[in-house]
N, C-alpha and C positions, 0 to 999 in steps of 0.2 A: 605481665607480658607473656604472650603466647609463644611457646617454643614450637617451631615447625620443622618437620623432618620429611625427607623424601626417601622412600625405599626404592632402590634402583637395582637393575641387573643388566649385564651385557647380553644375556640370552634368556629365553623362557625356560621353564621347567626346573628352576633352581630353588623354588619355594619362597620367592619374594613376597607374594601376596599373603601367603599363610603367615609368614613372619610379621608382616605389617599389621595384620589383623590381631594376631595373638599378642603382639607387643602393645597394641592399643588397649586391648581388654585388660592385660596385666597392669598397665598404668592406671586404668580406671578402677580396678580392684584395689589398688593402693591409694585410692582417694583423689585421684586427679580427674579433671573434666577433659574428655578426649573426643576428637572427631576424626573420622577417616574420610578423605577425599579420594574416590576411585577415579583416577585420571587415566586409567588404562582403557581408553574408549574403544580401541579395536577389539579387545578381549576382556571387556568389563565383567568381572566375576566376583568382586568382593561381596556383593549382595547374596550370591549363591553360597559362598563359604560362611557367611554370617546368617544364612537362612532368613533373609529379609525379602519381602515382596515389595519391589519399588514401582509404584504407580507413575511417578514422575521422576525425571532425571535432569542432569545438567543440560541436556538438549533443550528441555522446555524452558530453562532459564535463559539460554542463549536466544531462543526464538521469541522471547518476551511473553510467553504464555503464562508464566508464573514467576515468583520471586524465590530466592534461595530457600527461605524458611519453609516453602511449600514442598520442597523435595527432600528435606532432611528426614531420615528414618531413625527411630530409636531402636537400638540393638542391645546385645548382651552387655550386662554390667553398666548400662547407661551410656555406652558409646554411641555417638551420633554418626550415622553413615550418610555421606553425600554421594549418591550413586551416579555413575557415568552412563552415557547412552551407548550401549554395546552395538558396535558395528554399523551404526547409521552414518550415512554419507556426511551429514553436517558435522558430526563429531570426529570422524576419521580424518577430515580435511580441514581442521581448524587452522586459521591463519593467526599471525601474531596478535592482532587486536582482539580476536576472540579468546585466545588463551589469557591475555591480560584482563579481559572482562571477567573470566572465571576467577582469576586470582583476586581481583578487586571485589568481587561479589561476596567473598568470605569475610570482608571487613565487619559485617554486622555481627559476627560471632566473637569478635575480639574480647569483649568483656565476659564472655561465657566459657572460655576455654583456657586450659593450661597447656594442652598439646594439640597440634594438628599433624596428623600423619597422612602423607600423600603417597598413594600407590601409583607409581608411574608406569608407562608402557615399558616392556623389556626392550633393550637395545637403545642405540643412540639416535633416536628419531628427533625431529624438531620439537615435538611435544614433550618428550622425556627430558631433553636438554633444558627447555624453557621452564618447566615446572621444577626441575631439580635445582636450577639456579636461583629460584625464588624462595628457597627455604633456608633455615639456619644450619641444618645438619643434613649431609648427604650420607645415607647408609647403603653401602654396596653389599649385595648378597651374592656369594659365589660358592661353588662346590669344588672339591679337589680334582678337577679335570682340566687338561690343557686347553680345551675349547672354552671352558668357563673362564679361565685365566685370561685368555687372549681377548675374549669379547668384553670382559670387565675392564681390561686395560684400555680397549678402544673407547669405552664409555668414559672412563676417567680422563683419558687424553682429550676427547672432544669437549668435555665440560671444562677442563682446565684451559684449553686453547681458545674456546669460543666465549666462555663466560668468566674466565680468570678465577675459577674455584680451585683452591689449593689444599683444602682439608677434607678428608674423607674418613668415615668410619666404615669398618669392614666386619661382616658376620660370615663365618664359614659354616655352611649348612650341610647336613647329611654326612657329618664326619664320624669316623669310627670311635674316636675318643678325643680328649682335649689335646693330647700331645700331637696327634695327627692333624688336628685343626690348626694348631700353632705352626706346625711345619708347613702346612698348605699356605697359611697367611704369610709366612716368611718367604716362601717361594714366590708368591704373587708380589709381595713388597719389593723383592729383589728385581723382578722384571720391571715394575713401574718406576722405581727410583733410578734405574739405569738410564732412563730416557726422560723422566719428568721431574721437575722440582716441586713435588707435592708431598704432603704429610698423610700417612695412612695410620689409622688408630684401630687396633683390634679390640672390638667391644664384646666379643663372645662367639659362641658356637652352639650348634644344635646337632644332636645325633640323628642318624638315619633310623627311623622307627616305624614299624608297621602300624603301631597305634596312631601315629600322626597321619599316616595314609588313610586309615580307617575313619579318623575324625573328619577328614576332608570329604570322604564319600558320604558320611553321615550328616554333613553340613553343620557340624558342631565344633567350634574352635577347641583345639586340644587342651588349652589352658583351663577349660571349664570341666574337663573330664577328670575325675578324681584319680582313676587308675593311671591315666597317661601323665597327669601332672606329677605323680610320684617319680616317674622316670625322667621327665624333661623339665619339670617346673623349676629346678634349681638353675638350669642353663638359661631359661627365660628370665628368671629373677636377676641374674647377672647382667643380661642384655639390657633390661629396662632400668636397672640401677645405673649402668654406664651411660645410657641415654640421658638420664636425669643430670648426670655430672658433666656431660660434654658441654663445653663453653660454646656459645653461638659464634659463628664466623662473622667477620665484618660484613655489614650489609651494604650493598650498592645495587643500582639498577632497580628493576621491578621486583618487589618482594611481597610475600603474604603479610598482611597486617601492617603495611607501611604506605598508606595512601599518599599520593602526591609524588612518589619516586619515579618520575618519568613515565607515568601511566597515561595512556590516552583517555581522554574524557569523552 
């Protein structure tokens, strides 16, 4: 059974896409078959960070010009990338039926994958809510700043109220150390639990690192750089270990790899 995860954030600039990609690669390096769906159609950049040239995208699947298998790109460590159509009107303005069509199109990969990682748009847009509600695990990325806390809270609130999602995993990114990361998580948890009946699970943290910044500029995931991995590899190993051990949430509504669950035909 494929485990599906959505990496989400309340705001841009917190490292969500980088964490999604490096988590996918680390899982693949540990022997799992992994695909990344770049669902951030407004600022689709997973292919840039993975240094992949995408000739076809999800836009071409939606238009009927090709099937999903035609847009899949092979990337680092065998990770499959399903690229989004960056900034095009047809993908920026997806309606519910089109989003469901994308979710359902991935059914053909069910027998080939262990993990699907969905990189959603930042913020609580209709697309980010729809895709995040269709996975087994929602992974919230935040940094230790009040604006990040409040925007992440807004996303958690929207997903809980609109889609009845109750369980969230949290990664604190760009933290000074583990103690600071745990403190930031506890602060965010206190805010969320004050108003929402949800469960938040701290699954790890990542340090602020110039090596990580340089890896993004170089279009090389940091988990593949030997020098960077020495500094941050252990943190990434903890995150991917916790991802593997997180139990799937109860599935309802439209879900990845669950054909027939209220999906438009």
